[in-house]
C-alpha positions as CSV (number, residue, x, y, z in Angstrom):
1,M,-12.5,61.9,48.6
2,Q,-11.2,61.9,45.0
3,P,-13.8,62.0,42.3
4,Q,-14.2,58.7,40.5
5,F,-13.0,60.1,37.1
6,A,-9.7,61.1,38.7
7,V,-9.2,57.5,40.1
8,D,-10.2,56.1,36.7
9,K,-7.7,58.4,34.9
10,T,-4.9,57.3,37.2
11,S,-5.8,53.6,36.8
12,Q,-5.7,54.0,33.0
13,K,-2.4,55.8,33.0
14,F,-0.9,53.2,35.3
15,K,-2.2,50.4,33.2
16,K,-0.5,52.0,30.1
17,I,2.8,52.2,32.1
18,V,2.5,48.5,32.9
19,E,1.7,47.6,29.3
20,A,4.8,49.6,28.1
21,V,7.0,47.7,30.6
22,D,5.6,44.4,29.3
23,A,6.3,45.5,25.7
24,K,9.9,46.3,26.7
25,L,10.4,43.0,28.4
26,K,9.1,41.0,25.4
27,G,8.0,38.0,27.4
28,I,11.1,37.7,29.6
29,K,10.3,35.8,32.8
30,V,11.3,38.0,35.7
31,D,13.2,36.3,38.5
32,D,16.3,37.0,40.5
33,S,18.5,36.6,37.5
34,T,16.5,39.0,35.3
35,A,15.5,41.5,38.0
36,R,18.0,44.1,36.7
37,I,16.5,43.9,33.2
38,A,13.0,44.4,34.6
39,L,14.0,47.4,36.7
40,R,15.7,48.9,33.8
41,A,12.6,48.5,31.7
42,I,10.5,50.4,34.3
43,H,13.2,53.1,34.4
44,D,13.2,53.4,30.6
45,V,9.4,53.5,30.4
46,L,9.1,56.2,33.0
47,K,11.8,58.3,31.3
48,E,10.2,57.9,27.9
49,K,6.9,59.0,29.4
50,G,8.5,62.1,30.7
51,F,8.5,61.4,34.4
52,R,10.7,63.7,36.4
53,Y,11.6,64.3,40.0
54,V,9.7,66.8,42.1
55,M,9.0,66.7,45.9
56,N,5.8,66.0,47.8
57,L,3.0,65.2,45.4
58,L,0.4,62.6,45.9
59,L,1.0,59.3,44.1
60,A,-2.1,59.7,41.9
61,E,-1.1,63.2,41.0
62,G,2.4,62.0,40.2
63,I,1.1,59.3,37.9
64,N,-1.1,61.7,36.1
65,T,1.5,64.5,35.8
66,G,4.7,62.5,35.5
67,K,6.1,64.5,38.5
68,V,7.2,62.1,41.2
69,D,9.6,62.0,44.2
70,C,11.8,59.2,45.5
71,N,9.0,57.6,47.5
72,M,6.7,57.7,44.6
73,Y,9.3,56.2,42.3
74,T,9.7,53.4,44.8
75,A,5.9,52.9,45.0
76,I,5.6,52.7,41.2
77,Y,8.4,50.1,40.9
78,I,7.0,48.0,43.7
79,T,3.4,48.2,42.4
80,I,4.4,47.3,38.9
81,G,6.4,44.3,40.2
82,K,3.5,43.2,42.4
83,E,1.1,43.6,39.6
84,K,3.2,41.4,37.4
85,G,3.8,38.8,40.2
86,W,7.6,39.5,40.3
87,P,9.6,38.7,43.4
88,I,10.0,42.3,44.5
89,N,10.1,43.9,47.9
90,A,11.1,47.2,49.4
91,M,13.6,46.8,52.2
């Protein structure tokens, strides 16, 4: 089981990512016609925060270190979209 401080640290870092995405979008309502803009905002924020590709880390570790793999990138995009109430799904 993860210590509570590690969970709190991950939650705080994730919240900062979501806030940075919000700031990039500047109040744009995300729907099917603006989805590309929203996904680009997530991409830009992750790049600005130094996220980079590595294989096989846990999602919490990836959020804390900025080292994520393809599955974690997908989870981050989906989670941000769900957090914001966007019409986003993984298919």
